[in-house]
N, C-alpha and C positions, 0 to 999 in steps of 0.2 A: 504494500500500500504506500502510496506517495504521501509525503508530509503536506500539511495544510499550507506551509509557507510556499511550497512549489505551486500549489493550486492558486494561491493568491497572486503570485508572480505571473502565472499563466493568464489569470483573469485580467490583470493590468495590461499585459501584452495584447490580449484579445480586445480590450477596450481601446487601446491605442491604434490597433489595426483597423478597428471599426471607423475611427475618425480620420486616419491618415492614409490607409492603403485601399486599393480597389476592393469591391465587394466580394470578388471571388477568392481573394486571399483570406478574408475574414471567414468565409464559408469553409474553406479548407482547414483553417485553424480550429473552427468550431467542431468540424467532424473529427479532427484529431483529439480534441478535448473530450468528446463524447465517448470515445473508446479508451482513453487513458484514465480519465477520472470518472469513476462510477459512483453514484449517479451525478451527472453533470447538468444540473438544473439551469445553470447559466445559459445553456444553449437556447432555451426558449426565449429568454430575455434578449439574447443576441438576435434571434430571428425577428422578434418584434421591432427592435431598433433598426435592423436592416430594412424591414418593410417601411418603417417611418421615414428613413433617410433616402432609400433608393427605390422604393416601391412606386407604383403608378399613382397612388393616392385615391383613385376612384375605380369603380368597376365592381364586379361581383366579388363574393367572398373569396373565391379561389384566386382571382387576379390581385386583389388588394393585399392578401396575406400569404403570398407564395412562399416566402422564406420561412415564415413561422410554421406553416403547415408542413413544408418539406423537412425542416429541422426537427419538428415534433415527431414526425414519422420515423426519422432516423434515430432520434432519442429513444423512442419506444422499442424499435428493433434492436438497438444496441444491447439491451438486456438479454434478449434471446440469442443474439450472435455471440456475445462474449461467453455466455453459459455453454453454448455448444462448442465453441473453440476451446474453452477450458476443459470440458469433458473429453474432447478428442485428444488433447494433450495428456490427460491423465491415463487414458487407456493404452497408450503406447508403451 
């Protein structure tokens, strides 16, 4: 398990990338955080901020909250994926 200070540093770096780097870099870092830090609830907050800063602003639910929905799905799937990857490593 990673220490909380590493998680805080990662959150600060993620926040800076949200403000200073392109959206796709922030998405890649968020995906990394989802699989490294379990549970990474900050991913949903990052998705909301990405939608507010870079989203279309209007449209249907799926258009306006694309990042939030996508990151939310990956967040939920991360529990299942890491469990199965961990089990496959234990069986070897």
